[in-house]
Phi, psi and omega in degrees: 000109182246354181224175183286141188236117172279125185261149191234092181236171188250160160286155176248131178056228177274355184297151180247017171221160177287134189279148181295332183292329175285327175293319176306304182308316185287314180302311182298322172302328179284324178297315189289329172305330177264006185050044180267133185241038189271167174300156186221131170236126176232117181241138175244124177262341174195168185285143179273115179254351173222172191298141178271157163249135175261109199243121177297149185197163172273161178294332170291324180297319182297317176306317185281349186260346187309331186269356177295144177287351178266341185291126184238346188176180171206157186238144172229136167233125185090190183218156180061219182292342177270359182293137173252143185236149181216151174249150176255113178246134176280126183271189174263357182288123183287155174271124191256353187229160177221133186236155181299151171251134188261018188302309183298320181293315184298318181272005185297328179263007188290142177248119185237141172246095187298323182291318180282346181061050173229153175213139189228140163258130182286167183306151176054038173280168182291158184089158179282161180306318185287329171298318181300307184300313187286319182285329180287325178290322177294320179298316181302309183306319183289335179266327192256350184236151179305154182305125186284160177283333174236227177236157179273138180235146176287108190253327183205154182219128178232121177228143178295324174207179179297145169299151180298159182296331177215153179252104176277341178258184177292147174243123185230136168242146181227118177293104180265330186212135169239116179254117175068011184072009189228346184226135177225159179228131175235143176274160188232119169241135176232125187060032179087000179261124178284118188238004179156191179229151173233143187245134178242155175219160179274138177300142185292000000 
């Protein structure tokens, strides 16, 4: 990915914001075109209500744009001196389409242990790998934590490499940390290998 990309995404289900799973899927499709197996960091700072632009930037440029009314998140591909950075900036383009959300279908076979704060999907479950991770983690939050005053949102993802295109093995998330009752960190395992962390936050 070497240039600015105006993205064209849909709302999911009854949501009035673009879901992070679709942002992730689009970004990873660009990475796979380059046969890249680098680490990925994806952060959302607020909800996307209109179509986003994915804009290349330096780490310092991202820092200066965080106060912009259009800034919605950032992406890092790779680590250290080889890392590439991108900003998610909300445009004025309205979202014109709406697609089904598979959340209920994805978590239907989930096995949850609220005491251990773990949730697992068996091999070959419904959904894409990113849908499995995000929806499973939300399902775990709703069963293992006190009922929230608002809603839990997908806020950040840190991966050693992109999730596989399909998951032949189990997918497990483990809720490891809750900060101030509003921010959480969960580890992600696919086929028995821990491959990263996913972070949720409560909507303001």
